[in-house]
Steps between C-alpha positions, in 0.01 A plus 500: 500500500176639359444814710247646259270198531505528879424871488201445275353232727527686831382846584825616666819496288714473814308194621540340156871579503539351848341172386755477220786543748401212731730197522307172440697330778500735799195697379686819585643771281820392327806560717834602359655357303219373278609219270349430158449139392545373140119483472486877577330455839646672806582377849675639801855374512439347844178333384671368189780366716250331736325332208834400350626358830176303547531350151875436539560401864855381430610830345698685766670816377678660213822340619352149479625249248144446375466654154152645535136415537147569385159598628162595356360851484205519746305718256514292181683175600772575244818310584786733590854367463767661716877477490734455795420856621140401578251788517792743512555425134153635411474850357360778718198684365606860552186633335278338762728626778467855371123467473486375861709796619272745320193324640631513856584871466151565369342305785710679764399842364128422520315572828387194691130443443262335735433148385848435360588319824261244654296659777350332806133412469438567871696826505460662159766764557763248615736329260570130540854503635540196729439126475306296755700181547224340710220554245737498199348814349639850437344773714554855627647642819159606634375140480799392705451771765122518527352251255460129445873427498596667827580162661671354192865473412597736222810555288620773264321475168822535300677209673204266455466624143863424422480157666187391314628651180821297533293190576282566194809546283633167626166337417512655154852365453383154605207520259727612218743219576210253516370629167844452350507143626154439359607652170803270500274200557269617222798534267616151594152360440479677165840357407380155611186539290705599197743214560207258533362615165841474333568156649152383396560611142836320501335184639230522231761534226697204636186285529391587145850426370504157663153410373592626153812282509289204610248568224782524245639167623156340468461639149843366406414157640163503326665582166748214551225246574288624209797455271539138612130435434532660157799279414311187605196616306710557188666157526174311547306688234789456252503125562123475465506707179767269356278198578206672338706552182612137497146373545374731226764366260405142587133581455567657162695192380232266629228703328680484167547124544127461571415684180736278303350188655146617420591564140660153476192341653283659232701333223275247316764328292654208677833518324540872559397466865739216567792685351493761781298340776774293657743787530226734624392256768861461607538878523181533707610225738842660540339839555273361769797338666719799441700702755303597805503870577574634845222587740484732801459351840187555704525829687775625272319835459476556878705786653439406863873467557528878479256585778647713781383504861507852647316430822814529713586831333146625551519413867839667526364818337202505736739454792716795396517761778739740666741344745349569847815396683695811399213733593457339840874512559516869418199569721647318798839662445327838516327406826828383653668826400219699662530297820875556507452874449245509782 
């Protein structure tokens, strides 16, 4: 505890010290024994036990078979884990106990000053020492005898104080227990959020893997079909190139024969002409009637046979979607479980 900071803020060191010795649960000075939590904050043992019991309603006693429990520090919300001894397993803060003893001795040695105890507004010299049950306000004895509360029902201030203090402590315990439940829900929601993110990443990876596999299959199929087109292209172009070579050879022979025939036709001597003319004419006739070369059929160069229709695949890709049946089934299963629990 930072006593020096409190002393610097307030004018009276004793008032600052008293603020440091107040339990955050009962709002009273720590009662023996004071227990120290792992987060270094202090609580009365009874208050710590009340908070622990509220957070662990099924924990009964040190002799119970339950191994332990947990609760949150009301000052900092740090989670405190306890063994089977419960709050009795927490360490006592002897330093704070000694400080409280010294403080109480110092307070008892000081003379009582006017204003340290609430005084009645109607009777300035009278201390407020009774409680008006009818009006639900604290008052003084003079107000009961002669004042505004003479016809009211009153009770001792200490008994009403203890009753309302106990009721307030119970309310605090309920609030602490409610806060623990809320914190549990928050933790569950945070876990659900983290699980949602992890499951989403896993679903993304699976989806990408399946599409990558599909793309790889399409690439493999495309390569296979391209290879078939290339083979057909090579066969047809090779056949056409062979025909071109054959026709070029025939053209070259025919050209040479034409040149020979022209030279023979230019011969002026009858005897010389007749010596070669008959054989030349025979050769030309045979050449014109010679072997017929192959030809390609009409549409031979067409590659229409290798066209592929992908409309059904395109429609199938556009129709790709997540299966809604499983989602609906899970949703309805969750609703049925909630109805059963209710």
